[in-house]
All heavy atoms as an XYZ file, in Angstrom:
962
protein
N      47.650     23.893    371.079
C      48.695     24.906    371.149
C      50.030     24.238    371.497
O      50.080     23.159    372.043
C      48.356     25.956    372.216
C      47.116     26.783    371.923
S      47.433     27.954    370.619
C      45.784     28.444    370.236
N      51.090     24.931    371.235
C      52.424     24.375    371.445
C      52.976     24.727    372.805
O      52.331     25.357    373.625
C      53.354     24.924    370.363
O      53.657     26.271    370.649
N      54.246     24.356    373.002
C      54.930     24.682    374.243
C      55.231     26.170    374.342
O      55.715     26.623    375.360
C      56.230     23.865    374.381
C      57.340     24.293    373.444
C      57.318     23.593    372.102
O      56.319     23.016    371.704
N      58.408     23.646    371.380
N      54.913     26.963    373.320
C      55.203     28.389    373.320
C      54.097     29.225    373.958
O      54.165     30.425    373.973
C      55.430     28.894    371.886
C      56.599     28.241    371.217
C      56.400     27.352    370.180
C      57.896     28.515    371.617
C      57.477     26.747    369.555
C      58.970     27.909    370.999
C      58.760     27.026    369.970
N      53.077     28.572    374.481
C      51.977     29.313    375.088
C      52.519     30.190    376.210
O      53.364     29.774    376.993
C      50.936     28.343    375.641
C      49.622     29.005    375.972
C      48.609     28.010    376.454
C      47.993     27.278    375.298
N      46.871     26.444    375.697
N      52.039     31.416    376.265
C      52.502     32.356    377.286
C      51.999     31.938    378.662
O      51.072     31.148    378.784
C      52.027     33.768    376.952
C      52.620     34.293    375.656
C      52.329     35.742    375.397
C      50.881     36.089    375.498
N      50.561     37.433    375.076
N      52.624     32.480    379.683
C      52.283     32.135    381.062
C      50.816     32.399    381.376
O      50.210     31.691    382.177
C      53.182     32.904    382.029
N      50.220     33.410    380.731
C      48.814     33.731    381.007
C      47.852     32.803    380.249
O      46.643     32.963    380.325
C      48.512     35.193    380.690
C      48.723     35.551    379.225
O      48.999     34.648    378.412
O      48.618     36.736    378.898
N      48.393     31.822    379.535
C      47.557     30.863    378.823
C      47.134     31.295    377.432
O      46.556     30.513    376.691
N      47.422     32.529    377.054
C      47.062     33.020    375.724
C      48.112     32.549    374.716
O      49.269     32.377    375.057
C      46.968     34.542    375.729
C      45.823     35.051    376.580
C      45.746     36.553    376.547
C      44.616     37.045    377.442
N      44.608     38.497    377.548
N      47.702     32.382    373.466
C      48.662     31.950    372.440
C      49.782     32.972    372.239
O      49.575     34.173    372.352
C      47.819     31.840    371.176
C      46.403     31.853    371.623
C      46.364     32.544    372.940
N      50.955     32.475    371.938
C      52.093     33.343    371.635
C      52.224     33.483    370.122
O      51.539     32.800    369.352
C      53.372     32.732    372.197
O      53.705     31.556    371.465
N      53.110     34.339    369.692
C      53.359     34.524    368.261
C      53.770     33.185    367.633
O      53.326     32.859    366.530
C      54.450     35.587    368.075
C      54.733     35.916    366.642
S      53.344     36.735    365.855
C      54.158     37.388    364.420
N      54.581     32.404    368.326
C      55.024     31.107    367.793
C      53.853     30.160    367.578
O      53.831     29.387    366.624
C      56.072     30.474    368.707
C      57.409     31.174    368.685
C      57.473     32.404    369.587
O      56.491     32.689    370.339
O      58.487     33.112    369.534
N      52.864     30.214    368.486
C      51.665     29.388    368.300
C      50.979     29.751    366.987
O      50.533     28.877    366.242
C      50.671     29.614    369.447
C      51.118     28.994    370.756
O      51.601     27.850    370.737
O      50.981     29.653    371.793
N      50.877     31.044    366.737
C      50.211     31.491    365.509
C      51.023     31.124    364.271
O      50.455     30.720    363.252
C      49.951     32.993    365.558
C      48.852     33.370    366.521
C      49.101     34.188    367.607
C      47.548     32.902    366.346
C      48.086     34.546    368.489
C      46.529     33.242    367.222
C      46.802     34.068    368.292
O      45.795     34.401    369.157
N      52.339     31.262    364.329
C      53.188     30.937    363.178
C      52.984     29.485    362.763
O      52.938     29.166    361.577
C      54.670     31.257    363.488
C      54.865     32.778    363.524
C      55.599     30.599    362.476
C      56.235     33.218    364.032
N      52.828     28.609    363.740
C      52.602     27.188    363.436
C      51.299     26.962    362.677
O      51.130     25.947    362.021
C      52.560     26.377    364.733
C      53.879     26.274    365.436
C      53.773     25.523    366.768
O      52.675     25.003    367.076
O      54.776     25.464    367.471
N      50.371     27.896    362.769
C      49.055     27.735    362.162
C      48.881     28.518    360.858
O      47.777     28.585    360.313
C      47.977     28.149    363.164
C      47.911     27.209    364.359
C      46.791     27.609    365.261
C      46.547     26.753    366.458
N      47.230     25.567    366.672
N      49.951     29.110    360.324
C      49.859     29.801    359.032
C      49.518     28.774    357.956
O      50.117     27.697    357.897
C      51.180     30.531    358.697
C      51.411     31.676    359.691
C      51.162     31.057    357.268
C      52.775     32.352    359.551
N      48.548     29.104    357.111
C      48.121     28.198    356.040
C      48.646     28.703    354.692
O      48.491     29.879    354.365
C      46.588     28.120    355.987
C      46.083     27.369    354.809
N      46.126     25.995    354.734
C      45.569     27.796    353.631
C      45.637     25.615    353.565
N      45.302     26.686    352.877
N      49.226     27.797    353.921
C      49.748     28.107    352.589
C      48.889     27.379    351.558
O      48.747     26.157    351.613
C      51.202     27.644    352.476
C      52.101     28.306    353.478
C      52.271     27.785    354.760
C      52.778     29.482    353.156
C      53.097     28.413    355.685
C      53.610     30.108    354.079
C      53.752     29.567    355.342
O      54.568     30.185    356.263
N      48.328     28.133    350.628
C      47.484     27.514    349.602
C      48.338     26.738    348.608
O      49.553     26.903    348.534
C      46.704     28.590    348.842
O      47.547     29.266    347.921
N      47.659     25.934    347.820
C      48.298     25.323    346.659
C      48.619     26.450    345.680
O      48.016     27.521    345.727
C      47.354     24.312    346.002
C      47.050     23.114    346.864
C      48.275     22.253    347.122
O      49.083     22.054    346.186
O      48.427     21.778    348.264
N      49.543     26.201    344.784
C      49.886     27.203    343.772
C      48.912     27.108    342.605
O      48.415     26.032    342.279
C      51.309     26.953    343.271
C      52.319     27.097    344.375
C      53.685     26.691    343.892
N      54.618     26.704    345.018
C      55.881     26.422    344.918
N      56.401     26.085    343.750
N      56.654     26.464    345.979
N      48.648     28.228    341.986
C      47.821     28.288    340.786
C      48.473     29.307    339.869
O      49.337     30.071    340.299
C      46.363     28.624    341.122
C      46.166     29.755    342.113
C      45.866     31.043    341.683
C      46.276     29.536    343.483
C      45.673     32.083    342.591
C      46.090     30.569    344.407
C      45.796     31.838    343.943
O      45.610     32.852    344.842
N      48.121     29.324    338.586
C      48.865     30.183    337.664
C      48.011     30.673    336.504
O      46.935     30.161    336.237
C      50.083     29.436    337.130
O      49.691     28.303    336.399
N      48.576     31.689    335.829
C      48.042     32.156    334.555
C      49.207     32.099    333.570
O      50.184     31.395    333.820
C      47.404     33.551    334.683
C      48.367     34.644    335.116
O      49.611     34.457    335.016
O      47.894     35.709    335.558
N      49.144     32.846    332.490
C      50.214     32.795    331.491
C      51.527     33.401    331.971
O      52.586     33.074    331.448
C      49.784     33.509    330.204
C      48.682     32.763    329.477
O      48.508     31.552    329.722
O      47.983     33.403    328.664
N      51.473     34.303    332.958
C      52.665     35.034    333.367
C      53.162     34.728    334.773
O      54.359     34.781    335.033
C      52.410     36.546    333.268
C      51.974     36.982    331.910
N      52.840     37.092    330.850
C      50.752     37.287    331.432
C      52.172     37.461    329.778
N      50.902     37.593    330.099
N      52.249     34.447    335.684
C      52.614     34.302    337.093
C      52.103     33.001    337.695
O      51.099     32.435    337.261
C      52.021     35.452    337.930
C      52.632     36.790    337.641
C      51.967     37.705    336.825
C      53.856     37.162    338.184
C      52.510     38.952    336.556
C      54.414     38.402    337.914
C      53.738     39.288    337.103
O      54.286     40.518    336.837
N      52.811     32.609    338.728
C      52.395     31.547    339.630
C      51.886     32.279    340.870
O      52.480     33.274    341.281
C      53.634     30.721    339.943
C      53.488     29.591    340.868
C      54.782     28.810    341.001
O      55.883     29.360    340.803
O      54.674     27.639    341.352
N      50.789     31.839    341.450
C      50.181     32.533    342.587
C      49.997     31.582    343.752
O      49.908     30.367    343.572
C      48.799     33.076    342.220
C      48.785     34.053    341.087
C      48.579     33.619    339.778
C      48.967     35.405    341.311
C      48.554     34.524    338.721
C      48.934     36.320    340.259
C      48.732     35.866    338.977
O      48.705     36.756    337.934
N      49.879     32.163    344.923
C      49.427     31.434    346.103
C      48.954     32.464    347.109
O      49.327     33.633    347.043
C      50.515     30.550    346.680
C      51.538     31.279    347.494
C      52.607     30.447    348.168
N      52.172     29.115    348.496
C      52.998     28.153    348.880
N      54.283     28.407    348.988
N      52.559     26.969    349.166
N      48.125     32.036    348.014
C      47.734     32.929    349.090
C      48.152     32.294    350.410
O      48.252     31.081    350.538
C      46.244     33.284    349.050
C      45.317     32.109    349.033
N      44.945     31.466    347.878
C      44.698     31.459    350.035
C      44.130     30.481    348.163
N      43.963     30.444    349.479
N      48.443     33.164    351.348
C      48.865     32.752    352.678
C      47.842     33.315    353.652
O      47.534     34.504    353.617
C      50.287     33.276    352.995
C      50.686     32.945    354.423
C      51.299     32.706    351.998
N      47.314     32.448    354.492
C      46.293     32.872    355.453
C      46.894     32.851    356.850
O      47.293     31.796    357.355
C      45.050     31.969    355.383
C      44.490     31.960    353.958
C      44.002     32.418    356.401
C      43.371     30.974    353.734
N      46.977     34.034    357.438
C      47.464     34.155    358.805
C      46.305     33.887    359.763
O      45.170     34.282    359.482
C      48.001     35.570    359.066
C      49.084     36.086    358.134
C      49.421     37.538    358.482
C      50.321     35.214    358.207
N      46.560     33.244    360.898
C      45.496     33.128    361.897
C      45.048     34.535    362.298
O      45.881     35.426    362.500
C      46.179     32.418    363.066
C      47.384     31.763    362.472
C      47.806     32.629    361.325
N      43.755     34.759    362.388
C      43.245     36.109    362.669
C      43.834     36.698    363.944
O      44.143     37.884    364.004
C      41.726     36.107    362.732
C      41.078     35.911    361.385
C      39.567     35.929    361.487
C      38.951     35.666    360.134
N      37.485     35.668    360.196
N      44.008     35.883    364.970
C      44.553     36.375    366.231
C      45.985     36.864    366.124
O      46.454     37.641    366.959
N      46.686     36.427    365.090
C      48.081     36.817    364.891
C      48.217     38.307    364.578
O      49.231     38.929    364.878
C      48.685     35.986    363.763
C      50.143     36.206    363.498
S      50.662     35.092    362.160
C      52.391     35.412    362.137
N      47.183     38.892    363.966
C      47.261     40.284    363.537
C      47.551     41.235    364.691
O      48.259     42.223    364.525
C      45.975     40.702    362.817
C      45.683     39.988    361.499
C      44.379     40.494    360.909
C      46.817     40.123    360.512
N      47.057     40.921    365.876
C      47.284     41.819    367.015
C      48.739     41.797    367.495
O      49.161     42.692    368.212
C      46.333     41.494    368.164
C      46.552     40.156    368.808
C      45.502     39.884    369.858
C      45.632     38.445    370.340
N      44.464     37.983    371.026
N      49.517     40.810    367.077
C      50.931     40.728    367.439
C      51.839     41.459    366.457
O      53.020     41.642    366.712
C      51.383     39.266    367.511
C      50.897     38.537    368.732
C      49.717     37.822    368.719
C      51.634     38.570    369.919
C      49.266     37.156    369.840
C      51.198     37.898    371.038
C      50.017     37.192    371.000
O      49.579     36.537    372.119
N      51.298     41.828    365.314
C      52.122     42.430    364.263
C      52.342     43.912    364.529
O      51.444     44.605    364.998
C      51.460     42.232    362.902
C      51.212     40.781    362.503
C      50.551     40.724    361.135
C      52.486     39.965    362.535
N      53.532     44.414    364.204
C      53.810     45.840    364.400
C      52.862     46.712    363.571
O      52.496     46.362    362.447
C      55.247     46.001    363.897
C      55.814     44.633    363.825
C      54.676     43.689    363.652
N      52.479     47.838    364.114
C      51.554     48.744    363.438
C      52.106     49.264    362.117
O      51.334     49.590    361.214
C      51.177     49.914    364.352
C      50.098     49.563    365.352
C      48.823     49.085    364.662
O      48.223     49.802    363.872
N      48.403     47.867    364.947
N      53.433     49.327    361.973
C      53.990     49.843    360.718
C      53.756     48.902    359.539
O      54.034     49.260    358.403
C      55.475     50.177    360.873
C      56.341     48.947    361.034
O      55.870     47.873    361.398
N      57.621     49.107    360.785
N      53.227     47.699    359.785
C      52.897     46.783    358.696
C      51.486     47.013    358.158
O      51.077     46.400    357.191
C      53.031     45.326    359.162
C      54.418     44.883    359.618
C      54.394     43.407    359.985
C      55.474     45.166    358.570
N      50.768     47.931    358.791
C      49.407     48.230    358.388
C      49.350     49.557    357.645
O      50.206     50.421    357.817
C      48.483     48.244    359.613
C      48.325     46.877    360.224
C      49.250     46.400    361.129
C      47.264     46.066    359.863
C      49.121     45.136    361.685
C      47.128     44.801    360.407
C      48.057     44.334    361.324
N      48.330     49.717    356.852
C      48.161     50.914    356.040
C      47.936     52.144    356.913
O      47.135     52.095    357.847
C      46.959     50.717    355.111
O      46.594     51.927    354.512
N      48.611     53.268    356.595
C      48.351     54.493    357.350
C      46.922     55.014    357.120
O      46.353     55.656    357.992
C      49.377     55.492    356.826
C      50.127     54.827    355.746
C      49.661     53.417    355.614
N      46.338     54.708    355.956
C      44.975     55.149    355.655
C      43.929     54.319    356.387
O      42.866     54.810    356.735
C      44.689     55.083    354.140
C      45.472     56.076    353.316
C      46.869     55.566    352.968
O      47.046     54.337    352.761
O      47.787     56.392    352.930
N      44.221     53.032    356.581
C      43.279     52.142    357.270
C      44.078     51.180    358.141
O      44.622     50.193    357.646
C      42.432     51.371    356.254
C      41.365     50.515    356.923
O      41.409     50.318    358.165
O      40.478     50.021    356.203
N      44.173     51.454    359.430
C      45.004     50.631    360.315
C      44.515     49.196    360.493
O      45.184     48.396    361.129
C      44.969     51.390    361.640
C      43.794     52.281    361.569
C      43.538     52.559    360.123
N      43.376     48.846    359.904
C      42.887     47.468    359.965
C      43.294     46.648    358.744
O      42.982     45.463    358.662
C      41.359     47.450    360.102
C      40.915     48.072    361.402
O      41.483     47.799    362.452
N      39.918     48.930    361.336
N      43.973     47.282    357.786
C      44.374     46.618    356.543
C      45.892     46.635    356.439
O      46.524     47.681    356.599
C      43.750     47.335    355.316
C      44.220     46.701    354.021
C      42.237     47.320    355.408
N      46.470     45.476    356.148
C      47.920     45.417    355.982
C      48.307     46.092    354.670
O      47.567     46.053    353.698
C      48.411     43.976    355.986
C      48.279     43.327    357.351
S      48.982     41.672    357.402
C      50.703     42.072    357.470
N      49.482     46.704    354.661
C      50.029     47.254    353.430
C      50.834     46.150    352.738
O      51.006     45.065    353.292
C      50.912     48.470    353.742
C      52.101     48.141    354.617
C      53.016     49.352    354.769
N      54.076     49.105    355.711
C      55.149     48.345    355.486
N      55.301     47.727    354.338
N      56.075     48.200    356.411
N      51.329     46.416    351.533
C      52.180     45.441    350.855
C      53.482     45.313    351.627
O      54.085     46.315    352.033
C      52.454     45.869    349.420
C      51.243     45.887    348.499
C      51.648     46.364    347.112
C      50.581     44.527    348.429
N      53.929     44.087    351.836
C      55.126     43.832    352.626
C      56.296     43.436    351.734
O      56.125     42.736    350.736
C      54.865     42.700    353.628
C      53.678     42.871    354.567
C      53.561     41.664    355.493
C      53.773     44.162    355.358
N      57.476     43.863    352.130
C      58.699     43.431    351.449
C      58.996     41.987    351.861
O      58.428     41.472    352.835
C      59.866     44.325    351.852
O      60.197     44.106    353.219
N      59.899     41.346    351.146
C      60.252     39.966    351.485
C      60.765     39.864    352.916
O      60.376     38.965    353.662
C      61.290     39.414    350.517
C      61.670     37.982    350.834
C      62.670     37.371    349.875
O      63.061     38.020    348.894
O      63.058     36.214    350.127
N      61.612     40.784    353.329
C      62.147     40.702    354.696
C      61.038     40.906    355.733
O      61.080     40.292    356.807
C      63.281     41.703    354.904
O      62.819     43.020    354.752
N      60.043     41.713    355.415
C      58.931     41.923    356.350
C      58.057     40.678    356.476
O      57.727     40.253    357.578
C      58.083     43.123    355.924
C      58.776     44.447    356.135
C      58.037     45.618    355.535
O      57.374     45.469    354.472
O      58.116     46.703    356.130
N      57.667     40.083    355.339
C      56.803     38.904    355.472
C      57.554     37.714    356.032
O      56.997     36.929    356.793
C      56.003     38.585    354.213
C      56.664     38.383    352.896
C      56.741     39.277    351.873
C      57.280     37.184    352.397
N      57.374     38.718    350.783
C      57.707     37.430    351.082
C      57.505     35.915    352.945
C      58.355     36.472    350.299
C      58.146     34.953    352.167
C      58.564     35.239    350.867
N      58.840     37.595    355.726
C      59.624     36.530    356.358
C      59.767     36.800    357.859
O      59.757     35.875    358.670
C      60.994     36.397    355.711
C      60.949     35.769    354.329
C      62.317     35.402    353.795
N      62.263     34.982    352.418
C      61.886     33.775    352.004
N      61.509     32.868    352.880
N      61.872     33.479    350.719
N      59.868     38.071    358.225
C      60.027     38.463    359.620
C      58.827     38.156    360.494
O      58.956     38.068    361.719
N      57.659     37.984    359.901
C      56.480     37.643    360.700
C      56.195     36.141    360.676
O      55.167     35.698    361.171
C      55.225     38.448    360.289
C      54.798     38.155    358.858
C      55.456     39.937    360.515
C      53.452     38.759    358.469
N      57.101     35.372    360.084
C      56.974     33.915    360.152
C      56.517     33.217    358.895
O      56.352     32.002    358.886
N      56.319     33.949    357.811
C      55.930     33.318    356.548
C      57.183     32.728    355.912
O      58.197     33.411    355.777
C      55.259     34.328    355.606
C      53.939     34.807    356.225
C      55.032     33.725    354.221
C      53.268     35.941    355.479
N      57.115     31.458    355.539
C      58.261     30.796    354.911
C      57.846     30.271    353.541
O      56.894     29.490    353.426
C      58.786     29.634    355.783
O      57.714     28.727    356.043
C      59.325     30.140    357.103
N      58.549     30.739    352.531
C      58.323     30.318    351.155
C      59.669     30.281    350.454
O      60.624     30.900    350.901
C      57.426     31.309    350.401
C      56.077     31.549    351.036
C      55.226     32.443    350.163
O      54.474     31.949    349.334
N      55.340     33.746    350.348
N      59.709     29.600    349.332
C      60.920     29.596    348.525
C      61.154     30.990    347.950
O      60.312     31.885    348.074
C      60.810     28.550    347.416
O      59.639     28.762    346.655
N      62.290     31.177    347.319
C      62.664     32.483    346.777
C      61.765     32.904    345.617
O      61.183     32.073    344.928
C      64.118     32.442    346.295
C      65.170     32.164    347.362
C      66.544     32.053    346.715
C      65.159     33.237    348.425
N      61.683     34.209    345.400
C      61.015     34.753    344.234
C      59.595     35.227    344.431
O      59.005     35.818    343.533
N      59.015     34.992    345.596
C      57.629     35.391    345.830
C      57.537     36.860    346.192
O      58.367     37.385    346.915
C      56.997     34.547    346.926
C      56.783     33.131    346.503
C      57.596     32.061    346.782
C      55.724     32.632    345.701
N      57.088     30.925    346.205
C      55.939     31.243    345.536
C      54.609     33.211    345.114
C      55.075     30.444    344.797
C      53.748     32.404    344.377
C      53.983     31.041    344.225
N      56.488     37.513    345.688
C      56.237     38.931    345.919
C      54.832     39.086    346.505
O      53.873     38.543    345.961
C      56.316     39.655    344.565
C      55.779     41.048    344.569
C      55.576     41.607    343.153
O      55.427     40.827    342.185
O      55.547     42.826    343.037
N      54.731     39.822    347.605
C      53.411     40.158    348.162
C      52.874     41.270    347.272
O      53.374     42.380    347.291
C      53.562     40.609    349.618
C      52.288     40.979    350.284
N      52.224     41.916    351.271
C      51.021     40.540    350.105
C      50.979     42.034    351.684
N      50.227     41.208    350.986
N      51.849     40.969    346.483
C      51.407     41.916    345.452
C      50.022     42.495    345.672
O      49.623     43.433    344.981
C      51.454     41.256    344.068
C      50.302     40.326    343.797
C      49.194     40.754    343.058
C      50.292     39.024    344.290
C      48.131     39.916    342.814
C      49.232     38.181    344.054
C      48.158     38.633    343.318
O      47.090     37.802    343.083
N      49.257     41.964    346.616
C      47.881     42.421    346.750
C      47.404     42.253    348.186
O      47.796     41.316    348.870
C      46.980     41.584    345.832
C      45.531     41.996    345.802
C      45.293     43.290    345.064
O      45.790     43.446    343.932
O      44.621     44.163    345.631
N      46.584     43.205    348.608
C      45.908     43.092    349.899
C      44.411     43.003    349.628
O      43.919     43.527    348.622
C      46.213     44.296    350.834
C      47.659     44.290    351.253
C      45.858     45.611    350.187
N      43.737     42.314    350.491
C      42.287     42.128    350.344
C      41.645     42.688    351.606
O      41.590     42.024    352.635
C      41.984     40.644    350.149
C      40.544     40.342    349.932
N      39.806     40.924    348.931
C      39.700     39.529    350.584
C      38.572     40.471    348.972
N      38.474     39.629    349.976
N      41.212     43.945    351.528
C      40.730     44.666    352.711
C      39.692     43.910    353.535
O      39.778     43.920    354.759
C      40.204     46.039    352.304
N      38.715     43.224    352.919
C      37.733     42.525    353.760
C      38.344     41.402    354.612
O      37.772     41.022    355.616
C      36.735     41.952    352.760
C      36.887     42.799    351.542
C      38.337     43.191    351.510
N      39.486     40.884    354.172
C      40.154     39.803    354.905
C      41.637     40.145    355.062
O      42.482     39.623    354.337
C      39.992     38.476    354.164
C      38.561     38.015    354.047
C      38.444     36.713    353.297
O      38.808     36.680    352.111
O      38.007     35.726    353.918
N      41.980     41.009    356.019
C      43.366     41.469    356.145
C      44.355     40.376    356.531
O      45.559     40.560    356.382
C      43.286     42.542    357.231
C      42.052     42.235    357.998
C      41.104     41.607    357.012
N      43.860     39.234    356.950
C      44.745     38.121    357.319
C      45.113     37.252    356.113
O      45.877     36.306    356.247
C      44.094     37.273    358.418
C      42.823     36.622    357.989
N      41.666     37.347    357.755
C      42.522     35.334    357.725
C      40.712     36.514    357.372
N      41.206     35.293    357.343
N      44.584     37.586    354.929
C      44.893     36.847    353.708
C      45.876     37.671    352.878
O      45.558     38.780    352.458
C      43.618     36.544    352.888
C      43.970     35.810    351.598
C      42.633     35.733    353.720
N      47.064     37.127    352.649
C      48.095     37.806    351.869
C      48.231     37.099    350.530
O      48.341     35.864    350.484
C      49.439     37.789    352.604
C      49.567     38.732    353.789
C      48.712     38.311    354.956
C      51.011     38.817    354.232
N      48.223     37.863    349.452
C      48.293     37.301    348.109
C      49.704     37.480    347.553
O      50.249     38.580    347.566
C      47.269     37.977    347.206
C      45.820     37.915    347.720
C      44.909     38.779    346.878
C      45.332     36.494    347.764
N      50.271     36.380    347.058
C      51.641     36.374    346.547
C      51.651     35.916    345.098
O      50.783     35.159    344.662
C      52.507     35.408    347.371
C      52.801     35.898    348.757
C      51.922     35.663    349.789
C      53.965     36.606    349.020
C      52.182     36.118    351.067
C      54.238     37.062    350.296
C      53.345     36.819    351.324
N      52.682     36.367    344.383
C      52.885     35.902    343.013
C      54.383     35.783    342.751
O      55.210     36.390    343.423
C      52.245     36.835    341.999
C      52.937     38.166    341.873
C      52.233     39.036    340.859
N      52.882     40.343    340.798
C      52.384     41.379    340.195
N      51.226     41.294    339.568
N      53.028     42.529    340.180
N      54.699     34.970    341.736
C      56.085     34.796    341.292
C      56.047     34.608    339.787
O      55.225     33.852    339.261
C      56.704     33.578    341.981
C      58.104     33.256    341.515
C      58.822     32.272    342.387
N      58.202     30.950    342.398
C      58.637     29.958    343.155
N      59.668     30.129    343.974
N      58.051     28.788    343.121
N      56.951     35.297    339.101
C      57.033     35.185    337.650
C      57.257     33.723    337.274
O      58.080     33.039    337.883
C      58.188     36.057    337.132
C      58.110     36.286    335.656
O      58.200     35.288    334.898
O      57.954     37.443    335.252
N      56.521     33.246    336.280
C      56.655     31.843    335.865
C      58.053     31.530    335.340
O      58.485     30.386    335.394
C      55.612     31.494    334.811
C      54.232     31.306    335.407
C      53.232     30.941    334.351
C      53.062     29.434    334.325
N      51.953     29.038    333.439
N      58.759     32.549    334.879
C      60.110     32.320    334.359
C      61.172     32.463    335.450
O      62.361     32.458    335.151
C      60.402     33.287    333.213
O      60.410     34.625    333.687
N      60.748     32.571    336.713
C      61.701     32.724    337.813
C      62.670     31.550    337.819
O      62.276     30.391    337.728
C      60.953     32.791    339.157
C      61.871     32.929    340.331
C      62.470     34.136    340.617
C      62.141     31.847    341.145
C      63.331     34.269    341.698
C      62.987     31.962    342.228
C      63.584     33.176    342.505
N      63.951     31.872    337.922
C      65.017     30.867    337.901
C      65.529     30.655    339.330
O      66.323     31.438    339.836
C      66.138     31.332    336.973
C      67.235     30.297    336.800
O      67.335     29.365    337.615
O      68.003     30.439    335.843
N      65.071     29.586    339.972
C      65.437     29.305    341.355
C      66.945     29.103    341.508
O      67.546     29.605    342.455
C      64.695     28.060    341.851
C      64.977     27.723    343.307
S      64.359     28.948    344.476
C      62.628     28.617    344.348
N      67.563     28.389    340.579
C      69.004     28.134    340.672
C      69.796     29.439    340.629
O      70.711     29.642    341.423
C      69.459     27.201    339.545
C      68.953     25.787    339.683
C      69.464     25.124    340.946
O      68.742     25.002    341.928
N      70.683     24.692    340.927
N      69.450     30.327    339.710
C      70.155     31.610    339.601
C      69.936     32.447    340.857
O      70.873     33.079    341.360
C      69.676     32.379    338.368
N      68.737     32.444    341.384
C      68.443     33.219    342.594
C      69.221     32.686    343.788
O      69.758     33.453    344.588
C      66.953     33.193    342.889
N      69.311     31.365    343.908
C      70.058     30.779    345.027
C      71.546     31.069    344.892
O      72.210     31.392    345.870
C      69.789     29.281    345.112
C      68.375     28.976    345.576
S      68.017     27.229    345.709
C      68.953     26.812    347.161
N      72.071     30.989    343.675
C      73.484     31.296    343.448
C      73.778     32.754    343.781
O      74.768     33.065    344.442
C      73.872     31.021    342.001
O      73.769     29.653    341.729
N      72.919     33.648    343.348
C      73.094     35.077    343.628
C      73.020     35.341    345.124
O      73.805     36.111    345.669
C      72.035     35.896    342.890
N      72.089     34.679    345.782
C      71.933     34.876    347.228
C      73.153     34.352    347.980
O      73.621     34.977    348.915
C      70.670     34.173    347.704
C      70.276     34.538    349.090
C      68.921     33.975    349.435
N      68.328     34.831    350.440
C      67.121     34.739    350.861
N      66.320     33.851    350.356
N      66.671     35.539    351.789
N      73.689     33.210    347.583
C      74.878     32.654    348.238
C      76.092     33.536    347.993
O      76.880     33.764    348.889
C      75.140     31.231    347.744
C      74.129     30.248    348.269
C      74.261     28.886    347.631
O      74.962     28.703    346.631
N      73.568     27.892    348.191
N      76.225     34.068    346.795
C      77.316     34.985    346.486
C      77.229     36.234    347.303
O      78.222     36.766    347.819
N      76.012     36.759    347.497
C      75.790     37.958    348.305
C      76.112     37.682    349.764
O      76.718     38.500    350.452
C      74.334     38.415    348.165
C      73.988     39.610    348.984
N      74.523     40.847    348.761
C      73.176     39.739    350.070
C      74.047     41.702    349.668
N      73.230     41.033    350.465
N      75.772     36.508    350.263
C      76.019     36.145    351.654
C      77.522     36.030    351.917
O      78.017     36.459    352.953
C      75.332     34.806    351.987
O      73.953     34.938    351.689
C      75.502     34.455    353.452
N      78.266     35.457    350.982
C      79.712     35.294    351.166
C      80.457     36.615    351.247
O      81.478     36.722    351.876
C      80.283     34.472    350.011
C      79.953     33.025    350.115
C      80.688     32.243    349.042
N      79.949     31.024    348.809
C      79.618     30.584    347.614
N      79.964     31.234    346.535
N      78.930     29.478    347.479
N      79.934     37.639    350.570
C      80.612     38.937    350.553
C      80.517     39.678    351.870
O      81.249     40.599    352.117
C      80.042     39.818    349.431
C      80.367     39.279    348.060
C      79.734     40.138    346.992
C      79.973     39.541    345.613
N      79.311     40.308    344.575
N      79.593     39.294    352.715
C      79.382     39.998    353.984
C      80.524     39.768    354.943
O      81.208     38.841    354.972
C      78.072     39.557    354.634
C      76.889     40.116    353.919
C      75.630     39.745    354.666
C      74.432     40.334    353.976
N      73.206     40.026    354.614
């Protein structure tokens, strides 16, 4: 564990963020895919509004700001597209194979400057 361990000796959110696993990328004709595996203990730190109202043990699809907000770091263009109920700590992402990183970065920088 890191220096972020809480005073009671239990792992902190930062400890869990350090242990997020990112799969290798794989693809089909249209999309590039990857899965992100959160440490199981991390789920208890996540806000309840990130879970499905129908099943509070299963995460709902998250927006980019939501998944980035819980410590997932990926390049631009990734979409959380699927949940796997038996393993709620596994998040499935995809990105269009034609995604243009340069255009996305330029658009993002232009948007940031306007603020």
